[in-house]
C-alpha positions as CSV (number, residue, x, y, z in Angstrom):
1,X,-138.0,67.1,38.0
2,X,-140.0,64.4,39.5
3,X,-141.0,61.0,37.4
4,X,-143.7,58.8,38.5
5,X,-143.4,55.4,37.9
6,X,-146.1,53.4,37.4
7,X,-146.0,49.2,37.0
8,X,-148.7,47.1,35.7
9,X,-150.1,44.2,34.4
10,X,-151.4,43.7,31.3
11,X,-154.4,41.0,30.8
12,X,-151.9,38.7,28.3
13,X,-149.8,38.7,31.4
14,X,-147.0,41.0,30.0
15,X,-145.9,43.4,32.7
16,X,-145.6,47.0,31.3
17,X,-143.9,50.1,33.4
18,X,-145.1,53.8,32.5
19,X,-143.1,56.9,33.2
20,X,-145.1,59.8,33.9
21,X,-142.8,63.2,34.1
22,X,-145.5,65.5,33.5
23,X,-146.3,67.8,36.5
24,X,-149.9,68.2,36.2
25,X,-150.5,64.7,35.7
26,X,-148.1,63.3,38.5
27,X,-150.6,65.8,40.4
28,X,-153.7,64.4,39.3
29,X,-152.4,60.9,40.0
30,X,-151.3,61.8,43.6
31,X,-155.2,62.8,44.5
32,X,-155.1,58.5,44.2
33,X,-153.4,57.9,47.3
34,X,-154.1,58.7,50.9
35,X,-151.9,60.4,53.4
36,X,-150.0,57.7,54.3
37,X,-149.6,56.5,50.6
38,X,-148.1,60.1,49.5
39,X,-146.1,60.1,52.4
40,X,-144.8,56.5,51.3
41,X,-144.3,58.2,47.8
42,X,-142.6,61.3,48.6
43,X,-140.1,59.3,50.8
44,X,-139.0,57.1,47.4
45,X,-141.0,54.0,49.1
46,X,-143.1,52.2,46.4
47,X,-146.6,51.9,46.7
48,X,-149.8,49.1,45.9
49,X,-152.8,50.1,44.5
50,X,-154.5,46.8,43.6
51,X,-152.2,45.3,41.0
52,X,-150.1,48.4,40.1
53,X,-146.8,49.4,42.0
54,X,-146.2,53.2,42.1
55,X,-143.2,55.1,42.9
56,X,-142.2,58.9,43.0
57,X,-138.5,59.3,42.2
58,X,-136.8,63.1,42.5
59,X,-134.1,63.9,40.3
């Protein structure tokens, strides 16, 4: 089961981490990434969009 991790900074300056394990939501979020970004995620690397950090982990 894959887990998509999103780390982002709140307007207050506090860092927050969201763990997405629902396959439908992961598929929907993957549409945000270009081909290169998807390849990096599938390899387990971190990808940045604006100020958000994304990482896809396979169990």
